[in-house]
TIRO-2110 file (N, C-alpha, C; in Angstrom, 1 decimal):
// TIRO-2110
-113.8, -198.5, -84.4, N, 1, A
-114.6, -197.5, -85.0, CA, 1, A
-113.5, -196.5, -85.6, C, 1, A
-113.9, -196.0, -87.1, N, 2, A
-113.2, -195.5, -87.2, CA, 2, A
-112.7, -194.4, -87.5, C, 2, A
-111.3, -193.2, -88.3, N, 3, A
-111.2, -192.1, -87.7, CA, 3, A
-111.8, -191.5, -88.4, C, 3, A
-112.0, -190.0, -88.2, N, 4, A
-112.7, -188.5, -88.9, CA, 4, A
-111.8, -188.7, -90.5, C, 4, A
-110.4, -189.4, -90.8, N, 5, A
-110.3, -189.1, -91.9, CA, 5, A
-110.6, -190.5, -92.8, C, 5, A
-110.8, -191.8, -92.0, N, 6, A
-111.2, -192.6, -92.6, CA, 6, A
-112.7, -192.7, -93.2, C, 6, A
-113.5, -191.7, -92.5, N, 7, A
-114.8, -191.4, -92.8, CA, 7, A
-114.5, -190.6, -93.8, C, 7, A
-114.1, -189.5, -93.9, N, 8, A
-113.7, -188.8, -94.8, CA, 8, A
-113.4, -189.2, -96.1, C, 8, A
-112.3, -189.8, -96.0, N, 9, A
-111.3, -190.4, -97.4, CA, 9, A
-112.8, -191.5, -97.7, C, 9, A
-113.4, -192.7, -97.1, N, 10, A
-114.7, -193.3, -97.6, CA, 10, A
-115.9, -192.5, -98.7, C, 10, A
-116.0, -191.5, -97.8, N, 11, A
-117.0, -190.4, -98.4, CA, 11, A
-116.6, -189.8, -99.8, C, 11, A
-115.2, -189.3, -100.1, N, 12, A
-114.6, -188.7, -101.2, CA, 12, A
-114.4, -190.1, -102.3, C, 12, A
-114.4, -191.1, -101.6, N, 13, A
-113.4, -191.6, -102.3, CA, 13, A
-114.6, -192.1, -103.9, C, 13, A
-115.9, -192.1, -103.6, N, 14, A
-117.1, -192.7, -104.5, CA, 14, A
-116.9, -191.6, -105.4, C, 14, A
-116.7, -190.7, -105.4, N, 15, A
-116.5, -189.4, -106.5, CA, 15, A
-115.6, -189.5, -107.9, C, 15, A
-114.5, -190.2, -107.6, N, 16, A
-113.9, -190.5, -108.7, CA, 16, A
-112.7, -189.6, -109.2, C, 16, A
-112.6, -188.2, -108.1, N, 17, A
-111.7, -187.2, -108.7, CA, 17, A
-110.6, -187.5, -107.4, C, 17, A
-109.3, -187.8, -108.0, N, 18, A
-108.4, -187.1, -106.8, CA, 18, A
-108.4, -186.1, -105.8, C, 18, A
-107.6, -187.0, -105.1, N, 19, A
-107.8, -186.2, -103.8, CA, 19, A
-106.6, -186.4, -102.5, C, 19, A
-106.4, -185.6, -101.7, N, 20, A
-105.1, -186.4, -100.8, CA, 20, A
-105.5, -185.0, -99.2, C, 20, A
-105.0, -185.3, -98.1, N, 21, A
-105.3, -184.9, -96.8, CA, 21, A
-104.1, -183.8, -96.4, C, 21, A
-104.3, -183.2, -96.2, N, 22, A
-103.6, -181.2, -96.4, CA, 22, A
-103.2, -181.2, -97.5, C, 22, A
-102.6, -181.5, -98.6, N, 23, A
-102.1, -181.3, -99.6, CA, 23, A
-102.3, -182.5, -100.9, C, 23, A
-102.3, -182.1, -102.3, N, 24, A
-102.5, -182.6, -103.2, CA, 24, A
-100.9, -182.6, -103.7, C, 24, A
-100.1, -183.8, -103.7, N, 25, A
-98.7, -183.8, -104.2, CA, 25, A
-98.4, -184.7, -105.2, C, 25, A
-98.0, -183.4, -106.3, N, 26, A
-97.8, -184.0, -107.6, CA, 26, A
-96.4, -183.5, -108.0, C, 26, A
-95.7, -184.3, -109.1, N, 27, A
-94.3, -184.2, -109.6, CA, 27, A
-94.3, -182.6, -110.0, C, 27, A
-95.1, -181.8, -110.4, N, 28, A
-95.0, -180.7, -110.2, CA, 28, A
-96.3, -179.5, -110.8, C, 28, A
-96.5, -178.5, -110.7, N, 29, A
-98.1, -177.7, -111.0, CA, 29, A
-98.1, -178.3, -112.1, C, 29, A
-97.5, -178.3, -113.0, N, 30, A
-98.2, -178.9, -114.2, CA, 30, A
-98.8, -180.2, -114.3, C, 30, A
-98.6, -181.3, -113.9, N, 31, A
-99.0, -182.1, -113.6, CA, 31, A
-100.3, -182.7, -112.6, C, 31, A
-100.7, -181.0, -112.1, N, 32, A
-101.5, -181.8, -111.3, CA, 32, A
-103.0, -181.8, -112.0, C, 32, A
-103.9, -182.5, -111.4, N, 33, A
-104.9, -182.7, -112.5, CA, 33, A
-106.0, -181.2, -112.4, C, 33, A
-107.0, -181.8, -113.8, N, 34, A
-107.5, -180.2, -113.9, CA, 34, A
-108.5, -180.5, -112.8, C, 34, A
-108.7, -181.1, -112.2, N, 35, A
-110.2, -181.0, -111.0, CA, 35, A
-109.3, -181.9, -109.7, C, 35, A
-108.9, -181.6, -108.5, N, 36, A
-108.8, -182.9, -107.2, CA, 36, A
-109.4, -181.2, -106.0, C, 36, A
-109.4, -183.0, -105.0, N, 37, A
-109.9, -182.2, -103.6, CA, 37, A
-108.5, -182.8, -102.6, C, 37, A
-108.7, -181.5, -101.6, N, 38, A
-107.9, -181.6, -100.4, CA, 38, A
-108.9, -181.5, -99.3, C, 38, A
-108.4, -182.3, -98.4, N, 39, A
-109.2, -182.6, -97.1, CA, 39, A
-108.8, -182.1, -95.8, C, 39, A
-109.2, -181.5, -94.8, N, 40, A
-108.4, -180.7, -93.5, CA, 40, A
-109.1, -180.8, -92.4, C, 40, A
-109.2, -181.4, -91.4, N, 41, A
-109.3, -181.2, -90.1, CA, 41, A
-108.8, -179.9, -89.6, C, 41, A
-110.2, -178.8, -89.3, N, 42, A
-110.4, -177.5, -89.2, CA, 42, A
-110.4, -177.7, -87.3, C, 42, A
-111.1, -178.3, -86.8, N, 43, A
-111.2, -178.5, -85.8, CA, 43, A
-111.7, -179.5, -85.0, C, 43, A
-111.7, -180.2, -84.0, N, 44, A
-112.4, -180.8, -83.3, CA, 44, A
-112.8, -181.2, -81.8, C, 44, A
-113.2, -180.0, -81.1, N, 45, A
-113.4, -179.9, -79.7, CA, 45, A
-114.7, -180.8, -79.3, C, 45, A
-113.9, -181.3, -77.9, N, 46, A
-114.9, -182.3, -76.9, CA, 46, A
-116.0, -181.2, -76.9, C, 46, A
-117.5, -182.0, -76.7, N, 47, A
-118.6, -181.1, -76.4, CA, 47, A
-119.1, -181.5, -75.1, C, 47, A
-119.0, -182.5, -74.7, N, 48, A
-119.5, -183.1, -73.7, CA, 48, A
-119.0, -184.0, -72.8, C, 48, A
-118.7, -184.2, -71.6, N, 49, A
-118.2, -185.2, -70.8, CA, 49, A
-119.1, -186.1, -69.7, C, 49, A
-119.3, -186.8, -69.7, N, 50, A
-119.6, -187.8, -68.5, CA, 50, A
-118.9, -189.0, -67.6, C, 50, A
-119.1, -188.7, -66.7, N, 51, A
-118.4, -189.8, -65.9, CA, 51, A
-116.9, -189.9, -65.9, C, 51, A
-116.3, -188.5, -65.7, N, 52, A
-114.6, -188.5, -66.1, CA, 52, A
-114.0, -188.9, -67.3, C, 52, A
-115.2, -188.5, -68.3, N, 53, A
-114.5, -189.5, -69.6, CA, 53, A
-115.2, -188.4, -71.1, C, 53, A
-114.7, -188.2, -71.6, N, 54, A
-115.4, -187.4, -73.4, CA, 54, A
-116.1, -188.5, -73.5, C, 54, A
-117.7, -187.8, -73.7, N, 55, A
-118.6, -188.4, -74.7, CA, 55, A
-119.1, -188.0, -75.7, C, 55, A
-118.8, -186.4, -76.2, N, 56, A
-119.1, -186.1, -77.4, CA, 56, A
-118.3, -185.6, -78.0, C, 56, A
-117.6, -185.6, -79.5, N, 57, A
-117.1, -184.7, -80.6, CA, 57, A
-117.4, -184.1, -81.4, C, 57, A
-117.0, -183.3, -81.3, N, 58, A
-117.7, -182.3, -82.8, CA, 58, A
-116.2, -182.3, -83.8, C, 58, A
-116.4, -182.0, -85.0, N, 59, A
-115.3, -182.6, -85.5, CA, 59, A
-115.8, -181.6, -87.2, C, 59, A
-114.9, -180.3, -87.4, N, 60, A
-115.3, -180.0, -88.5, CA, 60, A
-114.1, -180.2, -89.6, C, 60, A
-114.1, -180.8, -90.8, N, 61, A
-113.6, -181.0, -91.9, CA, 61, A
-114.1, -179.8, -93.3, C, 61, A
-112.7, -179.4, -93.8, N, 62, A
-112.7, -178.7, -94.6, CA, 62, A
-112.4, -179.6, -95.8, C, 62, A
-113.6, -179.5, -97.0, N, 63, A
-112.9, -180.1, -98.4, CA, 63, A
-112.7, -179.0, -99.3, C, 63, A
-111.7, -179.0, -100.0, N, 64, A
-111.7, -177.4, -101.0, CA, 64, A
-111.0, -178.4, -102.2, C, 64, A
-112.2, -177.9, -103.4, N, 65, A
-112.4, -178.5, -104.6, CA, 65, A
-111.9, -177.6, -105.6, C, 65, A
-111.0, -178.1, -106.1, N, 66, A
-110.1, -176.9, -106.8, CA, 66, A
-109.9, -177.5, -108.9, C, 66, A
-110.4, -177.0, -109.1, N, 67, A
-110.4, -177.0, -110.9, CA, 67, A
-110.4, -176.2, -112.1, C, 67, A
-109.2, -176.7, -112.9, N, 68, A
-108.9, -175.4, -113.8, CA, 68, A
-110.2, -174.8, -115.0, C, 68, A
-111.3, -175.1, -114.5, N, 69, A
-112.6, -175.0, -115.6, CA, 69, A
-113.1, -174.2, -114.9, C, 69, A
-113.3, -173.5, -113.9, N, 70, A
-114.1, -172.6, -112.9, CA, 70, A
-114.4, -173.3, -111.5, C, 70, A
-115.7, -173.1, -111.4, N, 71, A
-116.5, -173.5, -110.4, CA, 71, A
-117.7, -174.0, -110.6, C, 71, A
-118.4, -174.3, -111.6, N, 72, A
-119.4, -175.0, -112.0, CA, 72, A
-119.0, -176.7, -112.4, C, 72, A
-120.1, -177.3, -112.8, N, 73, A
-120.5, -178.9, -112.8, CA, 73, A
-119.1, -179.0, -112.0, C, 73, A
-118.8, -179.0, -111.0, N, 74, A
-117.7, -179.4, -109.8, CA, 74, A
-118.9, -180.9, -109.4, C, 74, A
-117.7, -182.0, -108.1, N, 75, A
-118.3, -183.3, -107.9, CA, 75, A
-119.3, -182.8, -106.9, C, 75, A
-120.4, -183.7, -106.7, N, 76, A
-121.3, -183.7, -105.3, CA, 76, A
-120.5, -184.2, -104.6, C, 76, A
-119.9, -183.1, -103.5, N, 77, A
-119.1, -183.4, -102.4, CA, 77, A
-120.1, -183.4, -101.1, C, 77, A
-121.5, -182.6, -101.3, N, 78, A
-122.2, -182.6, -100.7, CA, 78, A
-123.3, -183.7, -100.5, C, 78, A
-123.4, -184.4, -101.4, N, 79, A
-123.7, -185.8, -101.6, CA, 79, A
-123.3, -186.6, -100.6, C, 79, A
-122.0, -186.7, -101.0, N, 80, A
-121.1, -188.1, -100.6, CA, 80, A
-120.7, -187.8, -98.8, C, 80, A
-120.7, -186.5, -98.6, N, 81, A
-120.4, -186.2, -97.1, CA, 81, A
-121.7, -186.0, -96.2, C, 81, A
-122.7, -185.7, -96.9, N, 82, A
-124.2, -185.8, -96.1, CA, 82, A
-124.4, -187.6, -95.6, C, 82, A
-124.5, -187.9, -97.0, N, 83, A
-124.2, -189.4, -96.8, CA, 83, A
-123.6, -190.7, -95.6, C, 83, A
-122.3, -190.0, -95.7, N, 84, A
-121.5, -190.8, -94.6, CA, 84, A
-121.9, -189.9, -93.3, C, 84, A
-122.5, -189.1, -92.9, N, 85, A
-123.4, -188.6, -91.6, CA, 85, A
-122.5, -187.2, -91.4, C, 85, A
-122.0, -186.6, -92.4, N, 86, A
-121.6, -185.2, -91.9, CA, 86, A
-122.5, -184.4, -92.1, C, 86, A
-122.8, -182.8, -91.7, N, 87, A
-124.1, -181.7, -92.1, CA, 87, A
-123.1, -180.6, -92.8, C, 87, A
-123.7, -179.9, -93.5, N, 88, A
-122.8, -179.2, -94.5, CA, 88, A
-123.0, -177.7, -93.1, C, 88, A
-121.7, -177.7, -94.0, N, 89, A
-121.5, -176.0, -93.0, CA, 89, A
-120.7, -175.1, -94.3, C, 89, A
-120.6, -173.8, -93.7, N, 90, A
-119.7, -172.4, -94.7, CA, 90, A
-119.5, -173.3, -95.8, C, 90, A
-119.7, -172.1, -96.8, N, 91, A
-118.7, -172.8, -98.4, CA, 91, A
-118.0, -170.7, -98.6, C, 91, A
-116.9, -171.2, -99.2, N, 92, A
-116.6, -170.1, -99.5, CA, 92, A
-115.6, -170.2, -100.7, C, 92, A
-115.2, -169.2, -101.6, N, 93, A
-114.6, -169.4, -102.6, CA, 93, A
-113.2, -169.2, -102.4, C, 93, A
-112.4, -169.6, -102.7, N, 94, A
-110.7, -169.2, -102.7, CA, 94, A
-110.5, -168.7, -103.4, C, 94, A
-108.7, -168.0, -103.7, N, 95, A
-108.4, -166.9, -104.1, CA, 95, A
-108.0, -168.4, -105.4, C, 95, A
-107.8, -167.3, -107.0, N, 96, A
-107.9, -168.3, -107.8, CA, 96, A
-106.3, -168.4, -107.8, C, 96, A
-105.3, -169.6, -108.1, N, 97, A
-104.0, -169.9, -108.3, CA, 97, A
-103.3, -169.3, -109.8, C, 97, A
-102.9, -168.3, -109.9, N, 98, A
-102.4, -168.6, -111.6, CA, 98, A
-100.9, -169.0, -111.4, C, 98, A
-99.9, -169.8, -110.9, N, 99, A
-99.5, -170.6, -110.7, CA, 99, A
-100.0, -171.7, -111.4, C, 99, A
-100.6, -172.5, -111.2, N, 100, A
-101.8, -173.9, -111.4, CA, 100, A
-102.6, -173.5, -112.6, C, 100, A
-102.8, -172.6, -112.0, N, 101, A
-104.3, -172.0, -113.0, CA, 101, A
-105.7, -172.8, -112.4, C, 101, A
-105.6, -173.3, -110.9, N, 102, A
-107.3, -173.7, -110.5, CA, 102, A
-107.8, -172.8, -110.1, C, 102, A
-109.3, -172.6, -109.9, N, 103, A
-110.3, -172.0, -109.2, CA, 103, A
-110.2, -172.9, -108.0, C, 103, A
-110.6, -172.5, -106.5, N, 104, A
-111.2, -173.0, -105.7, CA, 104, A
-112.3, -172.7, -104.8, C, 104, A
-112.5, -173.9, -104.1, N, 105, A
-114.0, -174.0, -103.8, CA, 105, A
-113.6, -174.4, -102.3, C, 105, A
-113.8, -173.9, -100.7, N, 106, A
-113.9, -174.4, -99.5, CA, 106, A
-115.2, -175.1, -99.2, C, 106, A
-115.5, -176.1, -99.0, N, 107, A
-116.5, -176.6, -98.1, CA, 107, A
-116.5, -177.3, -97.2, C, 107, A
-117.1, -176.6, -95.9, N, 108, A
-117.0, -177.4, -94.4, CA, 108, A
-118.4, -177.7, -94.2, C, 108, A
-117.8, -179.1, -93.3, N, 109, A
-118.8, -180.4, -92.7, CA, 109, A
-118.6, -180.6, -91.2, C, 109, A
-119.3, -180.6, -90.9, N, 110, A
-119.5, -181.0, -89.4, CA, 110, A
-119.9, -182.5, -88.9, C, 110, A
-119.1, -183.1, -88.0, N, 111, A
-119.5, -184.6, -87.7, CA, 111, A
-119.2, -184.6, -86.3, C, 111, A
-120.3, -185.1, -85.8, N, 112, A
-120.9, -185.3, -84.5, CA, 112, A
-120.5, -186.9, -84.2, C, 112, A
-119.7, -187.1, -83.3, N, 113, A
-119.3, -188.5, -82.7, CA, 113, A
-119.5, -188.5, -81.4, C, 113, A
-120.3, -189.9, -81.0, N, 114, A
-120.4, -190.2, -79.4, CA, 114, A
-119.1, -191.3, -79.6, C, 114, A
-118.5, -191.2, -77.9, N, 115, A
-117.4, -191.7, -77.5, CA, 115, A
-117.9, -193.6, -77.2, C, 115, A
-117.2, -194.1, -77.9, N, 116, A
-117.3, -196.0, -77.3, CA, 116, A
-117.9, -196.0, -76.1, C, 116, A
-116.2, -195.3, -75.3, N, 117, A
-116.8, -195.8, -74.3, CA, 117, A
-117.0, -195.2, -73.1, C, 117, A
-117.6, -193.6, -73.2, N, 118, A
-118.5, -193.4, -71.8, CA, 118, A
-120.0, -193.2, -72.5, C, 118, A
-120.3, -192.9, -71.2, N, 119, A
-121.9, -193.5, -71.7, CA, 119, A
-122.5, -192.4, -72.3, C, 119, A
-123.4, -192.7, -73.1, N, 120, A
-124.3, -192.0, -74.1, CA, 120, A
-125.4, -191.0, -73.2, C, 120, A
-125.1, -189.7, -73.7, N, 121, A
-126.4, -189.0, -73.3, CA, 121, A
-127.8, -189.8, -73.3, C, 121, A
-128.7, -189.5, -72.1, N, 122, A
-130.1, -190.0, -71.9, CA, 122, A
-130.7, -189.2, -72.8, C, 122, A
-132.1, -189.5, -73.1, N, 123, A
-132.9, -189.3, -74.0, CA, 123, A
-133.2, -187.7, -73.3, C, 123, A
-133.7, -187.8, -72.2, N, 124, A
-134.0, -186.5, -71.2, CA, 124, A
-133.0, -185.5, -71.2, C, 124, A
-131.8, -185.9, -71.7, N, 125, A
-130.8, -184.8, -71.5, CA, 125, A
-130.0, -184.9, -72.5, C, 125, A
-130.4, -184.9, -73.8, N, 126, A
-129.4, -185.3, -75.2, CA, 126, A
-129.2, -184.4, -75.8, C, 126, A
-128.0, -183.9, -76.3, N, 127, A
-127.1, -182.4, -76.3, CA, 127, A
-127.9, -181.9, -78.0, C, 127, A
-128.2, -180.6, -78.1, N, 128, A
-128.9, -180.1, -79.8, CA, 128, A
-127.7, -179.2, -80.0, C, 128, A
-127.3, -179.6, -81.6, N, 129, A
-126.1, -179.1, -82.0, CA, 129, A
-126.7, -177.8, -83.0, C, 129, A
-126.5, -176.6, -82.7, N, 130, A
-126.9, -175.8, -84.1, CA, 130, A
-125.4, -175.0, -83.9, C, 130, A
-125.6, -174.7, -85.7, N, 131, A
-124.8, -174.0, -86.2, CA, 131, A
-125.0, -172.6, -85.5, C, 131, A
-123.6, -172.0, -85.3, N, 132, A
-123.8, -171.0, -85.9, CA, 132, A
-123.4, -169.4, -86.6, C, 132, A
-123.6, -168.7, -86.6, N, 133, A
-123.0, -167.8, -87.8, CA, 133, A
-121.3, -167.4, -88.1, C, 133, A
-121.2, -168.0, -86.6, N, 134, A
-119.2, -168.1, -86.8, CA, 134, A
-118.5, -169.5, -87.4, C, 134, A
-120.0, -170.4, -87.2, N, 135, A
-119.3, -172.0, -87.7, CA, 135, A
-118.6, -172.7, -86.5, C, 135, A
-118.8, -172.2, -85.7, N, 136, A
-118.6, -172.6, -84.3, CA, 136, A
-119.9, -173.8, -83.7, C, 136, A
-119.5, -174.9, -83.0, N, 137, A
-120.7, -175.4, -82.5, CA, 137, A
-121.5, -174.7, -81.4, C, 137, A
-122.4, -175.0, -81.2, N, 138, A
-123.6, -174.0, -80.1, CA, 138, A
-124.0, -175.2, -79.7, C, 138, A
-123.7, -176.1, -78.2, N, 139, A
-124.4, -176.7, -77.9, CA, 139, A
-125.5, -176.7, -76.8, C, 139, A
-126.6, -177.2, -76.5, N, 140, A
-127.2, -176.7, -75.4, CA, 140, A
-127.8, -178.1, -75.1, C, 140, A
-127.8, -178.1, -73.5, N, 141, A
-128.4, -179.3, -73.5, CA, 141, A
-129.7, -179.3, -72.3, C, 141, A
-130.7, -179.5, -72.1, N, 142, A
-131.9, -179.6, -71.7, CA, 142, A
-131.9, -180.5, -70.4, C, 142, A
-131.7, -180.3, -69.1, N, 143, A
-131.9, -181.5, -68.3, CA, 143, A
-133.1, -181.4, -68.2, C, 143, A
-133.3, -182.4, -67.3, N, 144, A
-134.3, -182.9, -66.9, CA, 144, A
-135.0, -183.2, -65.2, C, 144, A
-136.4, -182.4, -65.1, N, 145, A
-136.1, -181.7, -63.9, CA, 145, A
-137.1, -182.2, -63.5, C, 145, A
-137.3, -182.7, -61.7, N, 146, A
-138.4, -183.9, -61.2, CA, 146, A
-139.1, -182.9, -60.4, C, 146, A
-139.8, -182.9, -59.8, N, 147, A
-140.9, -182.4, -58.8, CA, 147, A
-141.1, -181.1, -59.2, C, 147, A
-141.0, -180.2, -58.5, N, 148, A
-142.4, -179.1, -58.9, CA, 148, A
-141.3, -178.4, -57.8, C, 148, A
-141.4, -177.0, -57.9, N, 149, A
-141.4, -175.6, -56.9, CA, 149, A
-142.7, -174.9, -56.8, C, 149, A
-142.6, -174.6, -55.4, N, 150, A
-143.9, -173.3, -55.4, CA, 150, A
-143.4, -172.4, -55.6, C, 150, A
-143.8, -171.3, -56.4, N, 151, A
-143.1, -170.0, -56.3, CA, 151, A
-143.3, -169.3, -54.9, C, 151, A
-144.2, -169.5, -54.2, N, 152, A
-144.4, -168.5, -52.7, CA, 152, A
-143.9, -169.3, -51.6, C, 152, A
-142.6, -170.5, -52.1, N, 153, A
-141.9, -170.9, -50.7, CA, 153, A
-141.0, -170.0, -51.2, C, 153, A
-140.5, -170.0, -49.5, N, 154, A
-139.3, -169.0, -49.4, CA, 154, A
-138.6, -169.8, -48.6, C, 154, A
-137.1, -169.6, -48.6, N, 155, A
-136.2, -169.9, -47.3, CA, 155, A
-135.7, -169.0, -46.9, C, 155, A
-135.9, -167.8, -46.7, N, 156, A
-135.9, -167.1, -45.6, CA, 156, A
-136.6, -167.2, -44.1, C, 156, A
-135.6, -166.9, -43.0, N, 157, A
-136.5, -167.3, -42.0, CA, 157, A
-137.9, -166.5, -41.8, C, 157, A
-138.7, -166.7, -41.4, N, 158, A
-139.9, -165.6, -40.9, CA, 158, A
-139.7, -164.9, -39.5, C, 158, A
-140.0, -163.8, -39.7, N, 159, A
-140.1, -163.0, -38.4, CA, 159, A
-141.2, -162.9, -37.8, C, 159, A
END
């Protein structure tokens, strides 16, 4: 199984834009390319456990795109990340960097991974993930119920 960093790098590699993990290192600010990207793991909470083991994990990655020519004509980051199995998340503009003369845009993506060693959820008990306004995952599980309970049934003793 590939790590989240390998999956992200593999997706971004197809864009032909220089990128780095957490930071893009160059000899000097003047030698930074006109356009480059930096990716960072924001969070990776487990979402589900079964049989004393993690069975589902949620990864939130941020890909920041920097460009000296502004925020138009940026690479198709959404296209390659979605093709790699990520879902799009929030976007936000980053402050202009006067030292390097780069504009920036932060793009968030989420990736859901089932653990290989833990048993997967059954079809009737599969998690549903929906993004919340805060960008945090909101998982819900719909358990299957067998049998029925009569609304008139009572567990209190009769008098």
